[in-house]
C-alpha positions as CSV (number, residue, x, y, z in Angstrom):
1,X,-28.1,7.1,72.0
2,X,-29.7,3.8,72.3
3,X,-32.9,5.2,73.2
4,X,-32.9,7.1,69.9
5,X,-32.1,3.9,68.0
6,X,-34.8,2.0,69.7
7,X,-37.7,4.1,68.6
8,X,-39.0,3.7,65.2
9,X,-38.3,6.2,62.5
10,X,-41.0,5.7,60.1
11,X,-40.9,9.1,58.3
12,X,-37.2,8.6,57.8
13,X,-37.5,5.3,56.3
14,X,-40.3,6.4,53.8
15,X,-38.1,9.3,52.9
16,X,-35.0,7.0,52.4
17,X,-37.0,4.3,50.4
18,X,-38.8,7.0,48.2
19,X,-35.8,9.1,47.5
20,X,-33.3,6.1,46.7
21,X,-35.8,4.6,44.4
22,X,-36.3,7.9,42.8
23,X,-32.8,8.6,42.0
24,X,-32.3,5.2,40.6
25,X,-35.2,5.6,38.0
26,X,-34.2,9.3,37.3
27,X,-30.9,8.0,36.2
28,X,-32.1,4.9,34.5
29,X,-34.7,7.0,32.6
30,X,-32.3,9.8,31.6
31,X,-29.9,7.1,30.3
32,X,-32.6,5.4,28.3
33,X,-33.9,8.7,26.8
34,X,-30.6,9.7,25.5
35,X,-29.6,6.3,24.3
36,X,-32.9,6.1,22.3
37,X,-32.3,9.7,21.0
38,X,-28.9,8.8,19.8
39,X,-30.4,5.9,17.8
40,X,-28.9,3.4,20.2
41,X,-31.2,0.7,21.4
42,X,-31.0,-0.7,24.9
43,X,-33.0,-3.8,24.0
44,X,-33.9,-5.5,20.6
45,X,-37.4,-6.6,21.9
46,X,-39.1,-3.2,22.0
47,X,-39.7,-0.6,19.3
48,X,-37.8,2.8,19.6
49,X,-41.1,4.5,20.5
50,X,-42.0,2.2,23.3
51,X,-38.3,2.6,24.6
52,X,-38.8,6.3,24.6
53,X,-42.2,6.0,26.4
54,X,-40.6,3.8,29.0
55,X,-37.5,6.1,29.5
56,X,-39.8,9.2,30.0
57,X,-41.9,7.3,32.3
58,X,-39.0,6.1,34.5
59,X,-37.5,9.7,34.4
60,X,-40.7,11.3,35.3
61,X,-41.8,8.7,38.1
62,X,-38.1,9.1,39.6
63,X,-38.6,12.9,39.9
64,X,-41.9,12.5,41.5
65,X,-40.5,9.9,44.0
66,X,-37.4,12.4,44.6
67,X,-39.7,15.2,45.6
68,X,-42.6,13.1,46.9
69,X,-45.1,14.5,44.7
70,X,-47.9,11.7,43.8
71,X,-45.6,9.2,45.0
72,X,-48.2,6.4,45.1
73,X,-49.1,6.9,41.6
74,X,-45.5,6.9,40.5
75,X,-44.9,3.8,42.6
76,X,-47.7,2.0,40.8
77,X,-46.3,3.0,37.5
78,X,-43.0,1.6,38.2
79,X,-44.5,-1.8,39.4
80,X,-46.1,-2.0,36.0
81,X,-43.0,-1.0,34.3
82,X,-40.9,-3.7,36.2
83,X,-43.7,-6.4,35.5
84,X,-43.4,-5.5,31.8
85,X,-39.7,-5.8,32.1
86,X,-39.8,-9.3,33.5
87,X,-42.5,-10.3,30.9
88,X,-41.0,-8.9,27.8
89,X,-37.3,-8.2,28.4
90,X,-36.1,-10.9,31.1
91,X,-38.5,-13.7,30.0
92,X,-35.7,-16.0,28.9
93,X,-33.5,-15.3,32.0
94,X,-33.6,-17.2,35.4
95,X,-34.2,-15.5,38.7
96,X,-30.4,-15.4,39.2
97,X,-28.7,-17.0,36.2
98,X,-25.4,-18.9,37.0
99,X,-23.2,-20.3,34.6
100,X,-20.5,-23.0,35.1
101,X,-17.7,-22.9,32.8
102,X,-13.8,-23.8,32.6
103,X,-12.9,-20.5,34.3
104,X,-15.4,-21.1,37.3
105,X,-18.9,-19.6,37.9
106,X,-20.4,-16.5,36.2
107,X,-23.3,-14.6,37.3
108,X,-25.5,-12.7,34.9
109,X,-28.3,-10.3,35.9
110,X,-31.6,-11.9,36.1
111,X,-35.0,-10.6,37.2
112,X,-34.0,-10.5,40.9
113,X,-33.4,-6.8,40.6
114,X,-36.8,-6.2,39.1
115,X,-38.6,-8.2,42.0
116,X,-36.8,-6.1,44.5
117,X,-37.9,-2.9,42.7
118,X,-41.7,-4.2,42.8
119,X,-41.2,-4.9,46.5
120,X,-39.8,-1.4,47.4
121,X,-42.4,0.2,45.0
122,X,-45.1,-1.7,46.5
123,X,-44.0,-0.6,50.0
124,X,-44.0,3.1,48.8
125,X,-47.5,2.5,47.4
126,X,-48.8,1.2,50.7
127,X,-47.2,3.8,53.1
128,X,-47.3,6.9,50.9
129,X,-44.9,9.9,50.7
130,X,-44.5,10.6,54.3
131,X,-44.1,14.0,56.0
132,X,-40.8,14.9,54.0
133,X,-42.5,15.4,50.7
134,X,-44.4,17.8,48.7
135,X,-47.5,15.6,49.0
136,X,-47.5,16.4,52.8
137,X,-47.1,20.2,52.1
138,X,-50.1,20.1,49.7
139,X,-52.2,18.0,52.0
140,X,-51.4,20.5,55.0
141,X,-52.5,23.4,52.9
142,X,-55.7,21.5,51.9
143,X,-56.4,21.0,55.8
144,X,-55.6,24.6,56.6
145,X,-58.3,25.8,53.9
146,X,-61.7,24.3,55.1
147,X,-63.4,26.1,52.3
148,X,-61.7,23.5,50.0
149,X,-63.0,20.5,52.0
150,X,-59.8,19.5,53.8
151,X,-58.6,15.8,53.7
152,X,-59.5,14.7,57.2
153,X,-59.3,11.1,56.2
154,X,-55.9,11.4,54.4
155,X,-53.2,8.8,55.3
156,X,-50.6,11.7,55.5
157,X,-52.5,13.3,58.5
158,X,-51.9,12.0,61.9
159,X,-54.6,12.1,64.5
160,X,-52.8,14.9,66.8
161,X,-52.8,17.1,63.7
162,X,-56.5,17.0,63.1
163,X,-58.6,19.4,65.2
164,X,-62.3,18.5,66.0
165,X,-64.7,20.8,67.4
166,X,-67.5,19.7,69.5
167,X,-71.1,20.3,67.9
168,X,-73.6,21.7,70.2
169,X,-76.9,20.1,70.2
170,X,-79.3,22.1,68.2
171,X,-76.6,23.8,66.1
172,X,-76.9,23.7,62.3
């Protein structure tokens, strides 16, 4: 058991990060889409059309992350989304706003949540979808079909999965 825990499980970590962030944005996007459809605004700082666009973007990026399809692009979109949230919605808030009053300390939501999402999205952008994803299935199929010009340099392919055939001198 301890040997199992001592080995790194990179692919499992990629899947956990990607799927967890995907479900969070799937849910947030769904809520934002339906609040805007019911003429309820979730912020007064953005127009209804921009709110719809953000809601649909979060919803679609969440689905992409859950299934591991174009995860790097989805993570990049979410980084821009969270940077926009900090710049336009959370601009008057502190990192962690703490208020002191007669009933003790009160904590409000600051932009620490947005910074955390940017960090997780950046990690997904850097490491990719991993083997437990639709991206890996697509890349394995491209690799199996040399007529399409496989992706030998793809970050999803491990060195032991690529087969190199020696070229004889004089062959063309």
